[in-house]
C-alpha positions in Angstrom: 72.9 102.5 229.9 71.7 99.2 228.6 69.3 97.3 230.4 71.0 94.0 229.9 69.8 90.7 230.8 71.3 87.6 230.6 71.2 85.1 227.8 71.3 81.8 230.3 68.4 79.9 230.1 66.5 80.3 233.3 68.8 82.6 234.1 66.3 85.6 235.6 69.5 88.1 236.2 69.4 91.7 234.3 71.1 95.2 235.1 67.1 96.3 236.5 67.1 93.9 239.8 69.8 92.5 239.9 73.9 93.9 240.8 75.6 91.8 238.3 78.5 92.0 235.9 77.1 91.6 232.4 80.1 90.3 229.9 79.7 90.5 226.1 80.9 87.1 224.2 84.2 87.6 223.2 84.1 89.1 219.5 88.0 89.8 218.8 89.5 87.4 216.4 92.1 86.6 218.5 89.3 85.4 221.2 87.5 82.9 218.6 88.5 80.0 220.2 87.0 81.8 223.6 84.1 83.1 221.7 82.7 79.6 220.6 83.2 78.1 223.9 80.8 80.9 225.3 78.6 79.7 222.6 78.9 75.9 223.6 78.2 76.7 227.2 75.1 78.2 226.8 74.1 75.7 224.7 71.1 78.0 223.2 69.3 77.2 219.5 67.2 79.6 217.5 63.4 79.0 217.4 63.9 76.2 214.5 66.3 74.2 216.2 69.4 75.4 213.9 72.3 76.8 215.6 72.1 79.9 217.5 74.9 82.9 217.6 74.9 85.8 219.7 73.6 89.3 218.9 75.6 91.8 220.1 73.2 92.7 222.6 73.6 89.2 224.0 75.1 89.0 227.3 76.1 86.5 230.1 76.8 87.5 233.9 79.4 87.1 236.3 77.2 84.3 238.6 77.9 82.2 235.8 81.7 82.5 236.2 83.8 80.8 239.2 85.0 83.7 241.0 81.9 85.9 239.4 84.4 87.0 237.2 85.7 86.6 233.5 89.0 85.6 232.9 90.6 85.7 229.8 93.7 83.3 230.4 92.5 79.7 228.6 94.2 78.2 231.6 91.3 79.5 234.1 88.1 77.9 235.7 86.5 81.4 234.5 87.6 81.1 231.2 84.0 80.3 230.2 81.0 80.5 231.6 80.2 76.8 233.6 78.0 77.6 236.3 74.3 77.1 235.0 70.7 76.5 236.1 69.6 73.0 236.7 68.0 72.7 233.6 71.4 72.8 231.7 72.2 69.2 233.7 69.4 67.8 232.0 70.6 65.6 229.4 68.9 67.6 226.9 67.8 71.1 227.4 64.2 71.6 227.9 63.3 72.9 224.5 61.0 75.2 226.1 62.6 76.8 228.4 65.5 78.0 226.0 62.2 79.2 223.6 61.0 81.4 226.3 63.8 83.1 227.1 65.3 84.0 223.1 64.6 87.5 222.2 64.6 88.1 219.1 
């Protein structure tokens, strides 16, 4: 079994210490719009400042979805993760916080 860790900045939920459900980023060709929205919502960047692309092991926990469950319905508020720690509400994401949570 995988020991998932949520990729959201400052989220500490993982498979060992929480009972969260973890969702992989959409990869199907018909879900490319949803994938891009998830990537934008997570607001990650690579250490060099370039665009971050999730790898197959990157996941988002259900704590970031309204109703604690993702939806594949574009009209649903849970189509994209929207509930994030306070660092996301700053004008700019704290670069040091992002760098300290990125796993290679």
